[in-house]
ChimeraX commands (.cxc) that place a marker at each C-alpha (Angstrom):
marker #1 position 2.03,18.75,-19.17 radius 0.5
marker #1 position -0.45,19.52,-16.48 radius 0.5
marker #1 position 1.06,22.04,-13.89 radius 0.5
marker #1 position 0.23,19.80,-10.87 radius 0.5
marker #1 position 1.95,16.79,-12.52 radius 0.5
marker #1 position 4.89,18.87,-13.69 radius 0.5
marker #1 position 5.61,20.35,-10.17 radius 0.5
marker #1 position 5.07,16.97,-8.37 radius 0.5
marker #1 position 7.67,15.24,-10.63 radius 0.5
marker #1 position 10.14,18.10,-10.23 radius 0.5
marker #1 position 9.93,18.60,-6.50 radius 0.5
marker #1 position 8.99,15.25,-5.11 radius 0.5
marker #1 position 5.97,16.59,-3.34 radius 0.5
marker #1 position 2.70,14.62,-3.56 radius 0.5
marker #1 position 0.02,15.65,-6.16 radius 0.5
marker #1 position -2.28,16.53,-3.27 radius 0.5
marker #1 position 0.39,18.92,-1.73 radius 0.5
marker #1 position 0.97,20.59,-5.10 radius 0.5
marker #1 position -2.79,21.00,-5.73 radius 0.5
marker #1 position -3.13,22.78,-2.39 radius 0.5
marker #1 position -0.11,25.06,-3.31 radius 0.5
marker #1 position -1.77,25.97,-6.75 radius 0.5
marker #1 position -5.28,26.48,-5.18 radius 0.5
marker #1 position -3.80,28.67,-2.40 radius 0.5
marker #1 position -2.11,30.95,-4.97 radius 0.5
marker #1 position 1.35,30.02,-4.21 radius 0.5
marker #1 position 2.27,29.01,-7.83 radius 0.5
marker #1 position 3.14,31.43,-10.65 radius 0.5
marker #1 position 3.78,30.60,-14.39 radius 0.5
marker #1 position 5.66,33.41,-16.14 radius 0.5
marker #1 position 4.98,35.62,-13.25 radius 0.5
marker #1 position 1.25,35.08,-13.40 radius 0.5
marker #1 position -0.43,33.43,-10.39 radius 0.5
marker #1 position -2.21,30.19,-11.51 radius 0.5
marker #1 position -4.98,28.59,-9.48 radius 0.5
marker #1 position -5.95,25.65,-11.70 radius 0.5
marker #1 position -3.98,22.40,-11.21 radius 0.5
marker #1 position -4.97,21.44,-14.72 radius 0.5
marker #1 position -3.28,24.48,-16.35 radius 0.5
marker #1 position -0.86,23.29,-19.11 radius 0.5
marker #1 position 2.75,24.30,-19.09 radius 0.5
marker #1 position 5.41,23.93,-21.82 radius 0.5
marker #1 position 9.19,23.70,-21.73 radius 0.5
marker #1 position 9.42,27.47,-22.26 radius 0.5
marker #1 position 7.47,28.36,-19.26 radius 0.5
marker #1 position 8.95,29.52,-15.99 radius 0.5
marker #1 position 7.43,28.15,-12.93 radius 0.5
marker #1 position 7.85,29.62,-9.47 radius 0.5
marker #1 position 6.37,28.17,-6.30 radius 0.5
marker #1 position 6.42,28.73,-2.51 radius 0.5
marker #1 position 6.60,26.03,0.08 radius 0.5
marker #1 position 6.22,27.97,3.23 radius 0.5
marker #1 position 3.17,25.95,4.22 radius 0.5
marker #1 position 5.27,22.76,3.97 radius 0.5
marker #1 position 8.29,24.09,5.82 radius 0.5
marker #1 position 6.36,25.42,8.74 radius 0.5
marker #1 position 4.23,22.25,9.15 radius 0.5
marker #1 position 3.20,21.23,12.58 radius 0.5
marker #1 position 5.49,18.68,14.26 radius 0.5
marker #1 position 3.73,15.75,15.87 radius 0.5
marker #1 position 5.16,13.89,18.70 radius 0.5
marker #1 position 6.41,10.31,17.92 radius 0.5
marker #1 position 5.23,8.41,21.01 radius 0.5
marker #1 position 5.12,4.97,19.44 radius 0.5
marker #1 position 7.56,2.22,18.25 radius 0.5
marker #1 position 7.57,0.16,15.09 radius 0.5
marker #1 position 8.77,-3.52,15.09 radius 0.5
marker #1 position 11.89,-4.05,12.92 radius 0.5
marker #1 position 12.11,-7.35,11.08 radius 0.5
marker #1 position 15.43,-6.88,9.28 radius 0.5
marker #1 position 17.97,-4.15,8.89 radius 0.5
marker #1 position 21.33,-3.66,7.08 radius 0.5
marker #1 position 23.23,-0.64,5.47 radius 0.5
marker #1 position 20.76,-0.67,2.47 radius 0.5
marker #1 position 17.32,-1.67,3.62 radius 0.5
marker #1 position 15.07,-1.68,6.59 radius 0.5
marker #1 position 11.97,-4.05,6.86 radius 0.5
marker #1 position 9.38,-3.18,9.40 radius 0.5
marker #1 position 6.15,-4.56,10.70 radius 0.5
marker #1 position 3.69,-1.82,10.30 radius 0.5
marker #1 position 1.09,-1.57,13.15 radius 0.5
marker #1 position -2.59,-0.62,12.43 radius 0.5
marker #1 position -3.45,3.03,12.54 radius 0.5
marker #1 position -0.05,4.27,11.38 radius 0.5
marker #1 position -0.01,6.64,8.26 radius 0.5
marker #1 position 3.06,6.05,6.08 radius 0.5
marker #1 position 4.08,9.77,5.18 radius 0.5
marker #1 position 2.94,13.26,6.02 radius 0.5
marker #1 position 0.30,15.13,3.98 radius 0.5
marker #1 position -1.68,18.23,4.53 radius 0.5
marker #1 position -4.64,16.16,5.66 radius 0.5
marker #1 position -2.61,14.12,8.18 radius 0.5
marker #1 position -2.77,15.49,11.69 radius 0.5
marker #1 position -0.47,12.93,13.42 radius 0.5
marker #1 position 2.96,11.60,13.52 radius 0.5
marker #1 position 3.69,9.14,10.52 radius 0.5
marker #1 position 6.09,6.38,9.78 radius 0.5
marker #1 position 8.47,8.79,8.06 radius 0.5
marker #1 position 8.46,10.82,11.32 radius 0.5
marker #1 position 9.30,7.89,13.26 radius 0.5
marker #1 position 12.19,6.90,10.93 radius 0.5
marker #1 position 13.56,10.55,11.19 radius 0.5
marker #1 position 13.15,10.44,15.07 radius 0.5
marker #1 position 15.28,7.07,15.06 radius 0.5
marker #1 position 17.89,8.87,12.92 radius 0.5
marker #1 position 17.82,6.14,10.44 radius 0.5
marker #1 position 19.59,7.11,7.13 radius 0.5
marker #1 position 17.10,7.21,4.31 radius 0.5
marker #1 position 16.93,7.59,0.53 radius 0.5
marker #1 position 15.88,11.14,-0.80 radius 0.5
marker #1 position 14.56,10.20,-4.21 radius 0.5
marker #1 position 10.90,10.48,-3.16 radius 0.5
marker #1 position 11.31,14.07,-1.78 radius 0.5
marker #1 position 11.19,15.49,1.71 radius 0.5
marker #1 position 7.74,14.13,2.64 radius 0.5
marker #1 position 8.54,10.51,1.50 radius 0.5
marker #1 position 12.15,9.78,2.63 radius 0.5
marker #1 position 12.92,6.18,2.10 radius 0.5
marker #1 position 9.37,5.17,1.14 radius 0.5
marker #1 position 9.40,2.68,-1.91 radius 0.5
marker #1 position 5.83,1.36,-1.42 radius 0.5
marker #1 position 2.95,1.84,0.99 radius 0.5
marker #1 position 0.08,0.15,2.64 radius 0.5
marker #1 position -3.19,1.67,3.91 radius 0.5
marker #1 position -3.39,3.16,7.44 radius 0.5
marker #1 position -5.55,0.28,8.85 radius 0.5
marker #1 position -3.53,-2.46,7.13 radius 0.5
marker #1 position -0.68,-4.07,9.02 radius 0.5
marker #1 position 2.49,-5.81,7.93 radius 0.5
marker #1 position 5.70,-5.91,6.02 radius 0.5
marker #1 position 7.15,-2.80,4.42 radius 0.5
marker #1 position 10.59,-2.26,3.14 radius 0.5
marker #1 position 12.35,1.14,3.53 radius 0.5
marker #1 position 15.32,2.28,1.23 radius 0.5
marker #1 position 18.15,3.52,3.29 radius 0.5
marker #1 position 19.97,5.10,0.30 radius 0.5
marker #1 position 19.19,6.28,-3.37 radius 0.5
marker #1 position 20.77,3.20,-4.97 radius 0.5
marker #1 position 18.75,0.77,-3.06 radius 0.5
marker #1 position 15.64,2.82,-3.70 radius 0.5
marker #1 position 16.15,2.77,-7.40 radius 0.5
marker #1 position 16.80,-1.04,-7.33 radius 0.5
marker #1 position 13.72,-1.75,-5.36 radius 0.5
marker #1 position 11.50,0.59,-7.37 radius 0.5
marker #1 position 12.62,-1.29,-10.44 radius 0.5
marker #1 position 11.59,-4.63,-8.80 radius 0.5
marker #1 position 8.10,-3.22,-8.16 radius 0.5
marker #1 position 7.78,-2.55,-11.84 radius 0.5
marker #1 position 8.94,-5.98,-12.95 radius 0.5
marker #1 position 7.19,-7.81,-10.09 radius 0.5
marker #1 position 10.34,-9.47,-8.75 radius 0.5
marker #1 position 9.27,-7.76,-5.38 radius 0.5
marker #1 position 5.89,-8.24,-3.91 radius 0.5
marker #1 position 3.88,-9.07,-0.83 radius 0.5
marker #1 position 1.36,-11.85,0.08 radius 0.5
marker #1 position -1.37,-10.76,2.42 radius 0.5
marker #1 position -3.55,-12.64,4.94 radius 0.5
marker #1 position -7.18,-11.50,5.28 radius 0.5
marker #1 position -10.12,-12.60,7.40 radius 0.5
marker #1 position -13.33,-12.47,5.15 radius 0.5
marker #1 position -16.95,-12.71,6.19 radius 0.5
marker #1 position -18.10,-15.57,3.72 radius 0.5
marker #1 position -15.79,-18.47,2.54 radius 0.5
marker #1 position -14.67,-18.68,-0.93 radius 0.5
marker #1 position -16.14,-21.55,-2.93 radius 0.5
marker #1 position -12.64,-22.35,-4.30 radius 0.5
marker #1 position -9.21,-20.88,-4.84 radius 0.5
marker #1 position -9.87,-17.84,-6.92 radius 0.5
marker #1 position -8.12,-15.45,-9.30 radius 0.5
marker #1 position -9.92,-12.07,-10.15 radius 0.5
marker #1 position -8.81,-10.20,-13.33 radius 0.5
marker #1 position -10.89,-7.24,-13.44 radius 0.5
marker #1 position -9.99,-3.50,-14.09 radius 0.5
marker #1 position -10.15,-1.02,-11.20 radius 0.5
marker #1 position -10.81,2.67,-11.26 radius 0.5
marker #1 position -12.44,5.41,-9.28 radius 0.5
marker #1 position -15.86,4.56,-8.07 radius 0.5
marker #1 position -18.24,6.94,-9.98 radius 0.5
marker #1 position -20.74,7.13,-7.15 radius 0.5
marker #1 position -18.27,7.61,-4.21 radius 0.5
marker #1 position -14.88,9.21,-4.72 radius 0.5
marker #1 position -13.50,7.68,-1.52 radius 0.5
marker #1 position -13.85,4.26,-2.98 radius 0.5
marker #1 position -12.35,2.25,-5.96 radius 0.5
marker #1 position -14.55,-0.01,-8.07 radius 0.5
marker #1 position -14.36,-2.61,-10.86 radius 0.5
marker #1 position -15.14,-0.37,-13.83 radius 0.5
marker #1 position -14.94,-1.00,-17.63 radius 0.5
marker #1 position -12.36,1.71,-18.28 radius 0.5
marker #1 position -10.26,1.07,-15.19 radius 0.5
marker #1 position -6.58,0.02,-15.09 radius 0.5
marker #1 position -5.57,-3.72,-15.26 radius 0.5
marker #1 position -5.78,-5.53,-11.96 radius 0.5
marker #1 position -5.17,-9.05,-11.06 radius 0.5
marker #1 position -5.33,-10.75,-7.53 radius 0.5
marker #1 position -5.04,-14.42,-6.61 radius 0.5
marker #1 position -6.79,-15.77,-3.44 radius 0.5
marker #1 position -5.98,-18.94,-1.73 radius 0.5
marker #1 position -8.36,-20.66,0.74 radius 0.5
marker #1 position -6.49,-21.55,4.04 radius 0.5
marker #1 position -8.89,-22.40,6.75 radius 0.5
marker #1 position -12.33,-21.64,8.40 radius 0.5
marker #1 position -15.92,-22.24,7.73 radius 0.5
marker #1 position -18.11,-19.46,9.18 radius 0.5
marker #1 position -15.60,-16.91,8.46 radius 0.5
marker #1 position -12.42,-17.68,6.53 radius 0.5
marker #1 position -8.79,-17.04,6.43 radius 0.5
marker #1 position -7.29,-16.48,3.00 radius 0.5
marker #1 position -4.07,-15.54,1.52 radius 0.5
marker #1 position -4.02,-12.81,-1.30 radius 0.5
marker #1 position -1.27,-12.26,-3.85 radius 0.5
marker #1 position -1.18,-9.04,-5.99 radius 0.5
marker #1 position -0.02,-9.14,-9.59 radius 0.5
marker #1 position -0.80,-5.37,-9.87 radius 0.5
marker #1 position -0.76,-2.53,-7.36 radius 0.5
marker #1 position -4.11,-0.66,-7.59 radius 0.5
marker #1 position -5.55,1.29,-4.64 radius 0.5
marker #1 position -7.68,-0.94,-2.40 radius 0.5
marker #1 position -7.11,-3.78,-4.94 radius 0.5
marker #1 position -7.79,-6.73,-2.61 radius 0.5
marker #1 position -10.82,-5.04,-1.10 radius 0.5
marker #1 position -12.33,-4.12,-4.39 radius 0.5
marker #1 position -11.80,-7.52,-5.98 radius 0.5
marker #1 position -13.37,-9.36,-3.04 radius 0.5
marker #1 position -16.31,-6.92,-2.97 radius 0.5
marker #1 position -16.85,-7.83,-6.72 radius 0.5
marker #1 position -17.66,-11.38,-5.82 radius 0.5
marker #1 position -19.74,-10.45,-2.71 radius 0.5
marker #1 position -16.90,-11.23,-0.21 radius 0.5
marker #1 position -15.56,-8.65,2.32 radius 0.5
marker #1 position -12.71,-8.24,4.68 radius 0.5
marker #1 position -13.88,-8.31,8.35 radius 0.5
marker #1 position -14.11,-4.59,9.52 radius 0.5
marker #1 position -14.09,-3.23,5.96 radius 0.5
marker #1 position -17.41,-1.30,6.18 radius 0.5
marker #1 position -16.33,1.03,3.30 radius 0.5
marker #1 position -16.58,-1.93,0.87 radius 0.5
marker #1 position -19.55,-3.62,2.32 radius 0.5
marker #1 position -18.74,-5.57,5.50 radius 0.5
marker #1 position -21.88,-5.62,7.65 radius 0.5
marker #1 position -20.11,-5.83,11.00 radius 0.5
marker #1 position -17.70,-3.10,12.18 radius 0.5
marker #1 position -14.52,-3.90,13.76 radius 0.5
marker #1 position -11.56,-2.22,15.31 radius 0.5
marker #1 position -9.89,-2.20,11.92 radius 0.5
marker #1 position -9.81,-3.92,8.47 radius 0.5
marker #1 position -8.46,-7.45,9.15 radius 0.5
marker #1 position -5.79,-7.30,6.32 radius 0.5
marker #1 position -2.05,-8.07,6.94 radius 0.5
marker #1 position 1.02,-7.87,4.67 radius 0.5
marker #1 position 2.38,-11.35,5.77 radius 0.5
marker #1 position 5.20,-12.33,3.32 radius 0.5
marker #1 position 7.47,-9.86,1.61 radius 0.5
marker #1 position 9.90,-11.13,-1.02 radius 0.5
marker #1 position 12.59,-9.15,-2.80 radius 0.5
marker #1 position 16.04,-9.29,-4.33 radius 0.5
marker #1 position 18.66,-7.41,-2.20 radius 0.5
marker #1 position 19.84,-4.30,-4.04 radius 0.5
marker #1 position 23.53,-4.86,-3.09 radius 0.5
marker #1 position 24.03,-8.65,-2.67 radius 0.5
marker #1 position 21.38,-9.62,-5.33 radius 0.5
marker #1 position 20.29,-12.31,-2.99 radius 0.5
marker #1 position 16.66,-13.38,-3.00 radius 0.5
marker #1 position 15.18,-12.77,0.40 radius 0.5
marker #1 position 11.78,-13.63,1.92 radius 0.5
marker #1 position 10.52,-11.96,5.21 radius 0.5
marker #1 position 7.44,-12.97,7.33 radius 0.5
marker #1 position 5.77,-10.21,9.45 radius 0.5
marker #1 position 4.41,-11.63,12.66 radius 0.5
marker #1 position 0.62,-11.31,12.91 radius 0.5
marker #1 position -0.59,-8.78,15.46 radius 0.5
marker #1 position -2.42,-10.04,18.43 radius 0.5
marker #1 position -5.91,-8.63,17.62 radius 0.5
marker #1 position -5.89,-10.45,14.32 radius 0.5
marker #1 position -4.15,-13.59,15.64 radius 0.5
marker #1 position -6.92,-14.06,18.29 radius 0.5
marker #1 position -9.58,-13.86,15.48 radius 0.5
marker #1 position -7.55,-16.42,13.45 radius 0.5
marker #1 position -7.37,-18.87,16.38 radius 0.5
marker #1 position -11.19,-18.62,16.76 radius 0.5
marker #1 position -11.72,-19.51,13.13 radius 0.5
marker #1 position -9.04,-22.06,12.38 radius 0.5
marker #1 position -8.43,-25.39,14.12 radius 0.5
marker #1 position -5.08,-26.06,15.58 radius 0.5
marker #1 position -4.21,-28.59,13.01 radius 0.5
marker #1 position -4.56,-25.78,10.20 radius 0.5
marker #1 position -1.67,-23.79,11.67 radius 0.5
marker #1 position 0.66,-25.43,9.16 radius 0.5
marker #1 position -1.26,-23.70,6.36 radius 0.5
marker #1 position 0.08,-20.39,7.65 radius 0.5
marker #1 position 3.54,-21.53,6.92 radius 0.5
marker #1 position 5.22,-19.39,4.35 radius 0.5
marker #1 position 6.46,-22.38,2.28 radius 0.5
marker #1 position 2.94,-23.84,2.03 radius 0.5
marker #1 position 1.42,-20.53,0.92 radius 0.5
marker #1 position 4.09,-19.62,-1.62 radius 0.5
marker #1 position 3.93,-23.14,-3.16 radius 0.5
marker #1 position 0.12,-23.01,-3.44 radius 0.5
marker #1 position 0.30,-19.79,-5.37 radius 0.5
marker #1 position 2.83,-21.37,-7.69 radius 0.5
marker #1 position 0.33,-24.01,-8.43 radius 0.5
marker #1 position -2.31,-22.35,-10.63 radius 0.5
marker #1 position -4.15,-25.48,-11.75 radius 0.5
marker #1 position -7.08,-25.41,-9.17 radius 0.5
marker #1 position -7.93,-21.74,-9.37 radius 0.5
marker #1 position -11.26,-20.35,-10.69 radius 0.5
marker #1 position -10.77,-17.31,-12.67 radius 0.5
marker #1 position -13.09,-14.41,-12.77 radius 0.5
marker #1 position -12.78,-11.91,-15.75 radius 0.5
marker #1 position -14.76,-8.77,-16.26 radius 0.5
marker #1 position -17.22,-10.76,-18.66 radius 0.5
marker #1 position -18.09,-13.31,-16.02 radius 0.5
marker link #1:1,2 radius 0.2
marker link #1:2,3 radius 0.2
marker link #1:3,4 radius 0.2
marker link #1:4,5 radius 0.2
marker link #1:5,6 radius 0.2
marker link #1:6,7 radius 0.2
marker link #1:7,8 radius 0.2
marker link #1:8,9 radius 0.2
marker link #1:9,10 radius 0.2
marker link #1:10,11 radius 0.2
marker link #1:11,12 radius 0.2
marker link #1:12,13 radius 0.2
marker link #1:13,14 radius 0.2
marker link #1:14,15 radius 0.2
marker link #1:15,16 radius 0.2
marker link #1:16,17 radius 0.2
marker link #1:17,18 radius 0.2
marker link #1:18,19 radius 0.2
marker link #1:19,20 radius 0.2
marker link #1:20,21 radius 0.2
marker link #1:21,22 radius 0.2
marker link #1:22,23 radius 0.2
marker link #1:23,24 radius 0.2
marker link #1:24,25 radius 0.2
marker link #1:25,26 radius 0.2
marker link #1:26,27 radius 0.2
marker link #1:27,28 radius 0.2
marker link #1:28,29 radius 0.2
marker link #1:29,30 radius 0.2
marker link #1:30,31 radius 0.2
marker link #1:31,32 radius 0.2
marker link #1:32,33 radius 0.2
marker link #1:33,34 radius 0.2
marker link #1:34,35 radius 0.2
marker link #1:35,36 radius 0.2
marker link #1:36,37 radius 0.2
marker link #1:37,38 radius 0.2
marker link #1:38,39 radius 0.2
marker link #1:39,40 radius 0.2
marker link #1:40,41 radius 0.2
marker link #1:41,42 radius 0.2
marker link #1:42,43 radius 0.2
marker link #1:43,44 radius 0.2
marker link #1:44,45 radius 0.2
marker link #1:45,46 radius 0.2
marker link #1:46,47 radius 0.2
marker link #1:47,48 radius 0.2
marker link #1:48,49 radius 0.2
marker link #1:49,50 radius 0.2
marker link #1:50,51 radius 0.2
marker link #1:51,52 radius 0.2
marker link #1:52,53 radius 0.2
marker link #1:53,54 radius 0.2
marker link #1:54,55 radius 0.2
marker link #1:55,56 radius 0.2
marker link #1:56,57 radius 0.2
marker link #1:57,58 radius 0.2
marker link #1:58,59 radius 0.2
marker link #1:59,60 radius 0.2
marker link #1:60,61 radius 0.2
marker link #1:61,62 radius 0.2
marker link #1:62,63 radius 0.2
marker link #1:63,64 radius 0.2
marker link #1:64,65 radius 0.2
marker link #1:65,66 radius 0.2
marker link #1:66,67 radius 0.2
marker link #1:67,68 radius 0.2
marker link #1:68,69 radius 0.2
marker link #1:69,70 radius 0.2
marker link #1:70,71 radius 0.2
marker link #1:71,72 radius 0.2
marker link #1:72,73 radius 0.2
marker link #1:73,74 radius 0.2
marker link #1:74,75 radius 0.2
marker link #1:75,76 radius 0.2
marker link #1:76,77 radius 0.2
marker link #1:77,78 radius 0.2
marker link #1:78,79 radius 0.2
marker link #1:79,80 radius 0.2
marker link #1:80,81 radius 0.2
marker link #1:81,82 radius 0.2
marker link #1:82,83 radius 0.2
marker link #1:83,84 radius 0.2
marker link #1:84,85 radius 0.2
marker link #1:85,86 radius 0.2
marker link #1:86,87 radius 0.2
marker link #1:87,88 radius 0.2
marker link #1:88,89 radius 0.2
marker link #1:89,90 radius 0.2
marker link #1:90,91 radius 0.2
marker link #1:91,92 radius 0.2
marker link #1:92,93 radius 0.2
marker link #1:93,94 radius 0.2
marker link #1:94,95 radius 0.2
marker link #1:95,96 radius 0.2
marker link #1:96,97 radius 0.2
marker link #1:97,98 radius 0.2
marker link #1:98,99 radius 0.2
marker link #1:99,100 radius 0.2
marker link #1:100,101 radius 0.2
marker link #1:101,102 radius 0.2
marker link #1:102,103 radius 0.2
marker link #1:103,104 radius 0.2
marker link #1:104,105 radius 0.2
marker link #1:105,106 radius 0.2
marker link #1:106,107 radius 0.2
marker link #1:107,108 radius 0.2
marker link #1:108,109 radius 0.2
marker link #1:109,110 radius 0.2
marker link #1:110,111 radius 0.2
marker link #1:111,112 radius 0.2
marker link #1:112,113 radius 0.2
marker link #1:113,114 radius 0.2
marker link #1:114,115 radius 0.2
marker link #1:115,116 radius 0.2
marker link #1:116,117 radius 0.2
marker link #1:117,118 radius 0.2
marker link #1:118,119 radius 0.2
marker link #1:119,120 radius 0.2
marker link #1:120,121 radius 0.2
marker link #1:121,122 radius 0.2
marker link #1:122,123 radius 0.2
marker link #1:123,124 radius 0.2
marker link #1:124,125 radius 0.2
marker link #1:125,126 radius 0.2
marker link #1:126,127 radius 0.2
marker link #1:127,128 radius 0.2
marker link #1:128,129 radius 0.2
marker link #1:129,130 radius 0.2
marker link #1:130,131 radius 0.2
marker link #1:131,132 radius 0.2
marker link #1:132,133 radius 0.2
marker link #1:133,134 radius 0.2
marker link #1:134,135 radius 0.2
marker link #1:135,136 radius 0.2
marker link #1:136,137 radius 0.2
marker link #1:137,138 radius 0.2
marker link #1:138,139 radius 0.2
marker link #1:139,140 radius 0.2
marker link #1:140,141 radius 0.2
marker link #1:141,142 radius 0.2
marker link #1:142,143 radius 0.2
marker link #1:143,144 radius 0.2
marker link #1:144,145 radius 0.2
marker link #1:145,146 radius 0.2
marker link #1:146,147 radius 0.2
marker link #1:147,148 radius 0.2
marker link #1:148,149 radius 0.2
marker link #1:149,150 radius 0.2
marker link #1:150,151 radius 0.2
marker link #1:151,152 radius 0.2
marker link #1:152,153 radius 0.2
marker link #1:153,154 radius 0.2
marker link #1:154,155 radius 0.2
marker link #1:155,156 radius 0.2
marker link #1:156,157 radius 0.2
marker link #1:157,158 radius 0.2
marker link #1:158,159 radius 0.2
marker link #1:159,160 radius 0.2
marker link #1:160,161 radius 0.2
marker link #1:161,162 radius 0.2
marker link #1:162,163 radius 0.2
marker link #1:163,164 radius 0.2
marker link #1:164,165 radius 0.2
marker link #1:165,166 radius 0.2
marker link #1:166,167 radius 0.2
marker link #1:167,168 radius 0.2
marker link #1:168,169 radius 0.2
marker link #1:169,170 radius 0.2
marker link #1:170,171 radius 0.2
marker link #1:171,172 radius 0.2
marker link #1:172,173 radius 0.2
marker link #1:173,174 radius 0.2
marker link #1:174,175 radius 0.2
marker link #1:175,176 radius 0.2
marker link #1:176,177 radius 0.2
marker link #1:177,178 radius 0.2
marker link #1:178,179 radius 0.2
marker link #1:179,180 radius 0.2
marker link #1:180,181 radius 0.2
marker link #1:181,182 radius 0.2
marker link #1:182,183 radius 0.2
marker link #1:183,184 radius 0.2
marker link #1:184,185 radius 0.2
marker link #1:185,186 radius 0.2
marker link #1:186,187 radius 0.2
marker link #1:187,188 radius 0.2
marker link #1:188,189 radius 0.2
marker link #1:189,190 radius 0.2
marker link #1:190,191 radius 0.2
marker link #1:191,192 radius 0.2
marker link #1:192,193 radius 0.2
marker link #1:193,194 radius 0.2
marker link #1:194,195 radius 0.2
marker link #1:195,196 radius 0.2
marker link #1:196,197 radius 0.2
marker link #1:197,198 radius 0.2
marker link #1:198,199 radius 0.2
marker link #1:199,200 radius 0.2
marker link #1:200,201 radius 0.2
marker link #1:201,202 radius 0.2
marker link #1:202,203 radius 0.2
marker link #1:203,204 radius 0.2
marker link #1:204,205 radius 0.2
marker link #1:205,206 radius 0.2
marker link #1:206,207 radius 0.2
marker link #1:207,208 radius 0.2
marker link #1:208,209 radius 0.2
marker link #1:209,210 radius 0.2
marker link #1:210,211 radius 0.2
marker link #1:211,212 radius 0.2
marker link #1:212,213 radius 0.2
marker link #1:213,214 radius 0.2
marker link #1:214,215 radius 0.2
marker link #1:215,216 radius 0.2
marker link #1:216,217 radius 0.2
marker link #1:217,218 radius 0.2
marker link #1:218,219 radius 0.2
marker link #1:219,220 radius 0.2
marker link #1:220,221 radius 0.2
marker link #1:221,222 radius 0.2
marker link #1:222,223 radius 0.2
marker link #1:223,224 radius 0.2
marker link #1:224,225 radius 0.2
marker link #1:225,226 radius 0.2
marker link #1:226,227 radius 0.2
marker link #1:227,228 radius 0.2
marker link #1:228,229 radius 0.2
marker link #1:229,230 radius 0.2
marker link #1:230,231 radius 0.2
marker link #1:231,232 radius 0.2
marker link #1:232,233 radius 0.2
marker link #1:233,234 radius 0.2
marker link #1:234,235 radius 0.2
marker link #1:235,236 radius 0.2
marker link #1:236,237 radius 0.2
marker link #1:237,238 radius 0.2
marker link #1:238,239 radius 0.2
marker link #1:239,240 radius 0.2
marker link #1:240,241 radius 0.2
marker link #1:241,242 radius 0.2
marker link #1:242,243 radius 0.2
marker link #1:243,244 radius 0.2
marker link #1:244,245 radius 0.2
marker link #1:245,246 radius 0.2
marker link #1:246,247 radius 0.2
marker link #1:247,248 radius 0.2
marker link #1:248,249 radius 0.2
marker link #1:249,250 radius 0.2
marker link #1:250,251 radius 0.2
marker link #1:251,252 radius 0.2
marker link #1:252,253 radius 0.2
marker link #1:253,254 radius 0.2
marker link #1:254,255 radius 0.2
marker link #1:255,256 radius 0.2
marker link #1:256,257 radius 0.2
marker link #1:257,258 radius 0.2
marker link #1:258,259 radius 0.2
marker link #1:259,260 radius 0.2
marker link #1:260,261 radius 0.2
marker link #1:261,262 radius 0.2
marker link #1:262,263 radius 0.2
marker link #1:263,264 radius 0.2
marker link #1:264,265 radius 0.2
marker link #1:265,266 radius 0.2
marker link #1:266,267 radius 0.2
marker link #1:267,268 radius 0.2
marker link #1:268,269 radius 0.2
marker link #1:269,270 radius 0.2
marker link #1:270,271 radius 0.2
marker link #1:271,272 radius 0.2
marker link #1:272,273 radius 0.2
marker link #1:273,274 radius 0.2
marker link #1:274,275 radius 0.2
marker link #1:275,276 radius 0.2
marker link #1:276,277 radius 0.2
marker link #1:277,278 radius 0.2
marker link #1:278,279 radius 0.2
marker link #1:279,280 radius 0.2
marker link #1:280,281 radius 0.2
marker link #1:281,282 radius 0.2
marker link #1:282,283 radius 0.2
marker link #1:283,284 radius 0.2
marker link #1:284,285 radius 0.2
marker link #1:285,286 radius 0.2
marker link #1:286,287 radius 0.2
marker link #1:287,288 radius 0.2
marker link #1:288,289 radius 0.2
marker link #1:289,290 radius 0.2
marker link #1:290,291 radius 0.2
marker link #1:291,292 radius 0.2
marker link #1:292,293 radius 0.2
marker link #1:293,294 radius 0.2
marker link #1:294,295 radius 0.2
marker link #1:295,296 radius 0.2
marker link #1:296,297 radius 0.2
marker link #1:297,298 radius 0.2
marker link #1:298,299 radius 0.2
marker link #1:299,300 radius 0.2
marker link #1:300,301 radius 0.2
marker link #1:301,302 radius 0.2
marker link #1:302,303 radius 0.2
marker link #1:303,304 radius 0.2
marker link #1:304,305 radius 0.2
marker link #1:305,306 radius 0.2
marker link #1:306,307 radius 0.2
marker link #1:307,308 radius 0.2
marker link #1:308,309 radius 0.2
marker link #1:309,310 radius 0.2
marker link #1:310,311 radius 0.2
marker link #1:311,312 radius 0.2
view
């Protein structure tokens, strides 16, 4: 196994953190310093590492609050604001959601390691919306299994620059963009990725709902870009007009409770900046289309969706 992958799995630190340790000469295999993350290790090898750089990381002031949607002894559901990073990393020079959770003295699971206490899934820094936190290891394991079998998921709202011609499903593989490592792209050898897009309201711009059936990095943004549509503010993927942020919001979160086994659905209120833009695009009578029952029912009815495959 690769040295960086092995250490990441054993310690709970991210691959980026482990890569930094290796390149900084803080990892030894059989008493020999190794500086290549791709170095192969076997079960007979002895691996030593130093984490001083992590333990002495700078503390950042938590001067913000995060809206709580639901809380009990097992889970916490929050409405993540824009601009908030989920967990610490060497490149992050600000307080994160994990720092906020610790500052609030919220009991958290430890499965994901010191840097990711309680974090079951994540969303991008600029994206807002619903996120579930595990408060103990049993809840974390149960929720992680749901991510794999798709019994837990989220439905997003997005403001896009050009209307969709019809309700759309995009089933195209996604991988690293060969021309820009900051981006993902639809590529022939990428990982399977499927997203369904539901038209809600608007003409010049449009409000759509997006349901993920896989969890690839930047999946919604990449799939929209593949049909020449862009989320407002998403200049990385081709939006012509910059905005304060990418107008993407994790609106509906559904899961099975880890202890009661009850099916639960949560709605994350839309933040004011995005709400104002929606009000400019949608007529008042269209507000019922933002109702969770309406959105969920329309995703269940697949008959009127146009499907884009890689060969389209």
